[in-house]
C-alpha positions, 0 to 999 in steps of 0.5 A: 516417495521418500515422504510417503516412506517416512509417513508410513514409517511414523505409523509403524512406530505409532502401532508398534508402541503397543508392543514396545515400551517406547518408540522414542529415538527410532524416528530419524529427524531432519536437521534442525527439527526438534519436538513440538509441544501442544501449545505451538501455533499452527502456521500452515494447515497441517504442519509436521513436527517443527522447530521451536520459536527460535527456528528459521522460517526456511526450516519451518516451511521445508518441514511442511513440504513433507506433511503426513498423508492420512489413510495409509493402511498396513497389510501385515500384523502387529507382530511383524511390524514389531519384529521388522521395526529396527531393521527397517529403521536402520536401512532408512537412516543410512538412505536418508543420511546420504540424501540429506544434504542435497535434499535440504539444499533443494527444499531451501531453494524451493522455499525461497521461491515460494516466499518470493512469490507470496511477498512480491506477487511473483514479480521478478526483477533483474538484480533485485536482492532477496534477503531472508533472515532466520529470525523467530517465528514471532517476528515473521514481518521482519523476514520479508524481503528488503525493499527500498534498497539504499535509496533513502539513507535515513527515513526523515526529511534530510534523507528525502532531500539527499535522494531528491538531489541525487541523480537517481531521483529524476521523476517525482509524483505529487498527490495533493489534498485540501490540506495544502490549500488551508493556509490560503484560507480554504477550509479542508473538509474533515477537520473537526470544528473548522472543516467544510463538513462541520459547517454545512448546517445552514444548507439544510442537508440530510448529511454533509457529503450530500452537497457533493452527491450527484443524486442530491444535486439533481433534486436540489442544486442550491446548497452546492451553488451556495457553497461553491460561491465561497470556493470559486477561484479568484478569491485565493492565492497559492500557498508555499506548498503550491509554490514548492510543486512549481519549484519542482517543475522548475528544477525539472524534477516533477513528473505529475501533480495529481490533485484532489482540489477543485481550486486550481491553485497549482496552475495559478502558482505557475505549474504547467496545465500539462503537469497537473491532473485534477482528479476531481475536476475544477471550475475551468469548465462547465456543462449541464447534466446531459453534457451540453458545454456551457459558458464558464463566465455565465456559470460563475456569475450564477455561482457568485450569486448562489443561484442555480443555472439551467441549460438553455438547450435542455433545461437541465441544471448546469454545474462546473466540471467538478466530480461529484460522488457517483460520477466517473473521474476524468478519463485523463486521470485514468490514462496518466495514473497507469503511466506515471506511477510506473517504475521508470516514471516514478522515483519518489511519491510525495503525498501532502494534506489529504485524508486518503478516504476518497477512492480511487484517488486514495489508491494511488499510493499503492501504484509506485513500484516496491522500491520507490520511496514515499513521504507523507506530509500531513497533520495526521497518519493516514493510508497506513497498512491495516494492522490485520494485514500488516503482519504479512505485508509490513516491509513489502508495501507493493500495492500496500499502504504506508508502513511507518514502522521500524520494519518499513524501509521506504516510507517517511512521515512528517506530521504537521502543516504542509507549508512547514513540511515543505519549508523544512524540506527546502532547507535540507535541499538548499532551495529557495522557497518564496 
């Protein structure tokens, strides 16, 4: 009601300007409100006069709660408006002064609640501190809720090591890509010049990714068999990174290792099969395109020769249980992803050697809770919050990409080879790595 009265009064002031020299000073403003220039940017759809760039976000939002309503008419003439203007102004000033303090407190609580829902997805947590600052309009990102708590004292390998050695870090989830196997002699996919996709010209493919597309395999399986002959297990040994994952299990810190790789080097390094989720499958099992299980030894003999194998039951082509583009991921991947990244099951996420370009695997970095620290060990930055969204999402990171900016509270970046990254991390941990 007070908002409607104020809106009506503003119209009265505007109309009375025809009869009075100036209406400046007649409008009682709320605390912290000043004039607005034509150059100020609109943040809400229809904001009322708001503060300058140095005003707080709470003031800005509370001002918008009383936005003007159009279409209010006046039945009295212009002369009566002019005559009654001053007396009505004095009455409203007295009323508003009495209500001002309680009203502002109530609005600030409403605004805090609104911001919490916007930034945290309306997720309530016992004991979670909501910290909103009164920084300038241009630094809205810095006024997001503080996340990550005090889990990481510093955003570097030393800080991660201190956290891993603490009692607070009991469950670590690892995500691996092709980069963790490069030092074993297996090329990754996308590195210019040395990646697999840059060296498939000999296979007469319409485009490099076709070698892993199920539609192309059905019509021409030979390129895959030729490529698989160079990738089959038994030719390669685990790297330091694979041994680091095993060390996490030995220290009873490893919750799960989600890997994109089909080389099975995690289990060859000694990691329990139960701890490994091969998101894109591997050579351990095989079946035909109609689902008939196959003798893996026979399949691998064909793979070694680069000769496509057909099913004896239905004559369909046979392939190892590697997930191609266009195929569903293993059921186990989906089941464990829903559990392993929960707040109680994931205290730290370690992402290593991946471009994070293949979904749905890449989306796993968004699964951990808002307070869960994450570290990326990679040759390049990947998986960051897109700049077009970062203004609002930086610092929150729930259901978001990495945020390595100063505003980010929980994401750590190590740029370099995976083996070097885990070597330095083990030094800080004071763990012996083979």
